Residue frames as a rotation matrix with the C-alpha (Angstrom) as fourth column:
MET 1
0.514 0.833 -0.203 0.02
0.851 -0.525 -0.001 0.02
-0.107 -0.173 -0.979 0.12
VAL 2
0.440 -0.464 -0.769 2.88
0.190 -0.789 0.585 2.36
-0.878 -0.404 -0.259 0.74
LYS 3
-0.625 -0.764 0.159 4.54
0.359 -0.101 0.928 1.98
-0.693 0.637 0.338 -2.55
TYR 4
-0.118 0.701 0.703 1.24
0.954 -0.117 0.277 2.82
0.277 0.704 -0.655 -4.44
THR 5
0.799 0.442 -0.409 0.68
0.563 -0.788 0.248 5.92
-0.213 -0.428 -0.878 -2.30
LEU 6
0.084 -0.836 -0.543 4.33
0.170 -0.525 0.834 7.04
-0.982 -0.162 0.098 -2.69
ALA 7
-0.623 -0.310 0.718 4.13
0.717 0.139 0.683 6.41
-0.311 0.940 0.136 -6.47
ARG 8
0.328 0.801 0.501 0.98
0.883 -0.448 0.138 8.64
0.335 0.397 -0.854 -6.72
VAL 9
0.792 -0.136 -0.595 2.55
0.233 -0.834 0.500 11.39
-0.564 -0.535 -0.629 -4.68
GLY 10
-0.296 -0.955 -0.028 5.75
0.307 -0.123 0.944 11.16
-0.905 0.271 0.329 -6.69
ILE 11
-0.389 0.196 0.900 3.89
0.920 0.030 0.392 11.42
0.050 0.980 -0.192 -9.97
PHE 12
0.712 0.703 -0.007 1.94
0.702 -0.710 0.055 14.40
0.033 -0.044 -0.998 -8.64
VAL 13
0.432 -0.643 -0.632 5.14
0.218 -0.606 0.765 16.21
-0.875 -0.468 -0.121 -7.49
VAL 14
-0.499 -0.707 0.501 6.87
0.576 0.162 0.802 15.59
-0.648 0.689 0.326 -10.74
LEU 15
-0.117 0.572 0.812 3.98
0.961 -0.142 0.238 16.77
0.252 0.808 -0.533 -12.85
ALA 16
0.830 0.411 -0.376 3.45
0.519 -0.816 0.253 19.87
-0.203 -0.406 -0.891 -10.60
LEU 17
0.218 -0.831 -0.511 7.12
0.151 -0.489 0.859 20.83
-0.964 -0.264 0.019 -10.89
ALA 18
-0.586 -0.259 0.768 7.07
0.725 0.256 0.640 20.17
-0.362 0.931 0.037 -14.67
LEU 19
0.102 0.758 0.644 4.00
0.939 -0.287 0.190 22.48
0.329 0.585 -0.741 -15.10
MET 20
0.373 -0.051 -0.926 5.16
0.612 -0.737 0.287 25.35
-0.697 -0.674 -0.244 -12.87
PRO 21
-0.674 -0.622 -0.398 7.30
0.195 -0.670 0.716 26.98
-0.712 0.405 0.573 -15.59
LEU 22
-0.828 0.332 0.451 4.52
0.494 0.054 0.868 26.61
0.264 0.942 -0.209 -18.15
VAL 23
0.112 0.993 -0.036 1.51
0.838 -0.075 0.540 27.69
0.533 -0.090 -0.841 -16.10
HIS 24
-0.646 -0.547 0.532 3.01
0.165 -0.780 -0.603 30.30
0.745 -0.302 0.594 -13.68
GLN 25
-0.009 0.639 0.769 0.25
-0.895 -0.348 0.279 29.76
0.446 -0.686 0.575 -11.18
LEU 26
-0.846 -0.443 0.297 0.67
-0.533 0.683 -0.500 27.30
0.018 -0.581 -0.814 -8.39
LEU 27
-0.223 0.864 0.451 -2.99
-0.471 0.310 -0.826 26.46
-0.854 -0.397 0.338 -7.91
LEU 28
0.574 0.472 -0.669 -3.59
-0.784 0.082 -0.615 25.86
-0.235 0.878 0.418 -11.60
ALA 29
-0.318 -0.786 -0.530 -0.44
-0.768 0.541 -0.342 23.61
0.556 0.299 -0.776 -11.79
MET 30
-0.840 -0.084 0.535 -1.58
-0.461 0.631 -0.624 21.65
-0.286 -0.771 -0.569 -8.83
LEU 31
0.225 0.959 0.173 -5.11
-0.541 0.271 -0.797 21.12
-0.811 0.086 0.579 -10.26
ILE 32
0.575 0.028 -0.818 -3.84
-0.786 0.295 -0.543 20.00
0.226 0.955 0.191 -13.61
SER 33
-0.576 -0.808 -0.120 -1.29
-0.686 0.558 -0.467 17.74
0.444 -0.187 -0.876 -11.88
ALA 34
-0.482 0.526 0.701 -4.06
-0.592 0.394 -0.703 16.23
-0.646 -0.754 0.121 -9.74
VAL 35
0.565 0.787 -0.249 -6.18
-0.650 0.239 -0.721 15.35
-0.508 0.569 0.646 -12.84
LEU 36
0.350 -0.554 -0.756 -3.18
-0.775 0.282 -0.566 13.99
0.527 0.783 -0.330 -14.73
THR 37
-0.715 -0.537 0.448 -2.05
-0.698 0.512 -0.500 11.98
0.039 -0.670 -0.741 -11.75
ALA 38
-0.070 0.728 0.682 -5.41
-0.527 0.553 -0.645 10.33
-0.847 -0.405 0.345 -11.38
VAL 39
0.783 0.375 -0.497 -5.42
-0.607 0.284 -0.742 9.41
-0.137 0.883 0.449 -15.09
ILE 40
-0.041 -0.902 -0.429 -1.75
-0.725 0.323 -0.609 8.17
0.688 0.286 -0.668 -15.15
ALA 41
-0.668 -0.162 0.726 -2.38
-0.691 0.496 -0.526 6.22
-0.275 -0.853 -0.443 -11.86
TYR 42
0.357 0.901 0.248 -5.57
-0.670 0.432 -0.604 4.63
-0.651 0.049 0.757 -13.23
PHE 43
0.924 0.037 -0.382 -3.75
-0.339 0.543 -0.768 3.12
0.179 0.839 0.514 -16.17
GLY 44
0.121 -0.975 -0.186 -0.12
-0.476 0.108 -0.873 2.98
0.871 0.194 -0.451 -15.16
LEU 45
-0.766 -0.450 0.459 -0.44
-0.610 0.284 -0.740 1.72
0.202 -0.847 -0.492 -11.56
ARG 46
0.226 0.931 -0.285 -3.41
-0.767 0.350 0.538 -0.67
0.601 0.097 0.793 -12.16
LYS 47
0.049 -0.343 -0.938 -1.35
0.220 0.920 -0.325 -3.75
0.974 -0.190 0.121 -10.74
TRP 48
-0.901 -0.414 -0.130 -0.43
0.220 -0.180 -0.959 -1.97
0.373 -0.893 0.253 -7.50
ARG 49
-0.513 0.800 0.313 -4.01
-0.842 -0.539 -0.004 -0.49
0.165 -0.265 0.950 -7.11
ASN 50
0.405 0.675 -0.617 -5.43
-0.489 0.730 0.478 -4.09
0.772 0.108 0.626 -7.43
GLU 51
-0.427 -0.594 -0.682 -2.91
0.417 0.540 -0.731 -5.34
0.802 -0.597 0.018 -4.83
VAL 52
-0.947 0.014 0.321 -4.04
-0.250 -0.657 -0.711 -2.65
0.201 -0.754 0.625 -2.45
ALA 53
-0.097 0.994 -0.052 -7.70
-0.918 -0.069 0.390 -3.44
0.384 0.085 0.919 -3.08
ALA 54
0.342 0.202 -0.918 -7.18
0.001 0.977 0.215 -7.21
0.940 -0.075 0.333 -2.51
THR 55
-0.727 -0.617 -0.300 -5.14
0.329 0.071 -0.942 -6.43
0.603 -0.784 0.152 0.72
LEU 56
-0.794 0.468 0.388 -7.90
-0.604 -0.680 -0.416 -4.25
0.069 -0.564 0.823 2.06
GLU 57
0.156 0.920 -0.359 -10.59
-0.747 0.348 0.567 -6.79
0.647 0.179 0.741 1.16
ARG 58
-0.048 -0.279 -0.959 -8.74
0.342 0.898 -0.278 -9.60
0.939 -0.341 0.052 3.05
SER 59
-0.953 -0.300 -0.048 -8.44
0.153 -0.337 -0.929 -7.34
0.262 -0.892 0.367 6.09
ILE 60
-0.441 0.856 0.272 -12.09
-0.877 -0.474 0.071 -6.33
0.190 -0.207 0.960 6.01
THR 61
0.283 0.567 -0.774 -13.13
-0.407 0.802 0.438 -10.07
0.868 0.191 0.458 5.56
ALA 62
-0.408 -0.570 -0.713 -10.86
0.430 0.569 -0.701 -11.11
0.805 -0.593 0.013 8.55
ARG 63
-0.957 0.092 0.274 -12.26
-0.273 -0.602 -0.750 -8.40
0.096 -0.793 0.601 10.74
ARG 64
-0.080 0.989 -0.122 -15.86
-0.906 -0.021 0.422 -9.28
0.415 0.144 0.898 9.89
GLU 65
0.262 0.129 -0.956 -15.25
0.088 0.984 0.157 -12.98
0.961 -0.125 0.247 10.71
GLU 66
-0.802 -0.479 -0.357 -13.47
0.421 -0.029 -0.906 -12.06
0.424 -0.877 0.226 14.06
LYS 67
-0.783 0.524 0.334 -16.28
-0.598 -0.782 -0.174 -9.70
0.170 -0.336 0.926 14.82
ASN 68
0.175 0.908 -0.380 -18.96
-0.735 0.377 0.564 -12.30
0.655 0.180 0.734 14.12
LYS 69
-0.034 -0.289 -0.957 -17.03
0.368 0.887 -0.280 -14.90
0.929 -0.361 0.076 16.14
LEU 70
-0.965 -0.258 -0.038 -16.77
0.138 -0.384 -0.913 -12.56
0.221 -0.887 0.406 19.17
ARG 71
-0.441 0.857 0.265 -20.48
-0.878 -0.474 0.071 -11.63
0.186 -0.202 0.962 18.97
SER 72
0.271 0.441 -0.856 -21.39
-0.294 0.884 0.363 -15.27
0.917 0.153 0.369 18.75
ALA 73
-0.360 -0.489 -0.794 -19.29
0.532 0.592 -0.606 -16.07
0.767 -0.640 0.047 21.78
LEU 74
-0.972 0.044 0.230 -20.70
-0.195 -0.695 -0.692 -13.20
0.129 -0.718 0.684 23.72
ALA 75
-0.102 0.986 -0.131 -24.23
-0.898 -0.035 0.438 -14.28
0.427 0.162 0.890 22.85
GLY 76
-0.159 -0.033 0.987 -23.34
-0.670 0.738 -0.084 -17.79
-0.725 -0.675 -0.140 24.26
ASP 77
0.785 0.432 -0.444 -23.66
-0.611 0.424 -0.668 -19.37
-0.100 0.796 0.597 20.90
ASP 78
0.595 -0.693 -0.407 -20.04
0.205 0.621 -0.757 -20.54
0.777 0.367 0.512 20.84
ASP 79
0.878 -0.427 -0.219 -17.27
0.155 -0.178 0.972 -20.82
-0.453 -0.887 -0.090 23.25
PHE 80
0.383 -0.799 -0.463 -13.63
-0.711 -0.575 0.405 -19.98
-0.590 0.174 -0.789 22.65
THR 81
-0.498 -0.564 0.659 -12.97
-0.055 0.778 0.626 -23.46
-0.866 0.275 -0.418 21.04
GLY 82
-0.697 0.339 -0.632 -15.61
-0.713 -0.242 0.657 -22.83
0.070 0.909 0.411 18.40
THR 83
-0.767 0.572 -0.291 -17.95
0.464 0.807 0.364 -25.58
0.443 0.144 -0.885 19.65
SER 84
-0.183 0.856 0.483 -21.54
-0.272 -0.516 0.812 -24.81
0.945 0.018 0.327 20.38
THR 85
-0.987 -0.129 0.098 -22.73
-0.121 0.189 -0.974 -24.58
0.107 -0.973 -0.202 24.02
LYS 86
-0.253 0.967 0.032 -26.46
-0.930 -0.234 -0.282 -24.52
-0.265 -0.102 0.959 23.13
ARG 87
-0.960 -0.058 0.274 -28.51
-0.004 0.981 0.194 -27.72
-0.280 0.185 -0.942 22.95
């Protein structure tokens, strides 16, 4: 996730610095850089973006499973070994 974020920030900074002599306005250069960064990242960083999305999905799924397991244990449905206590 860090390399994707750093790549996006790096692209933005390089584009902003490259546009400064052409545009002569910091805000306009930053706006154009932001739009171009989004386009470049969408196509150029697809693999890293998909890796980040997959990592986040795994993390969310694991948290949901753990949350459901804890709720179930607190409700008395399961004990800590995963066996049912209700009959």
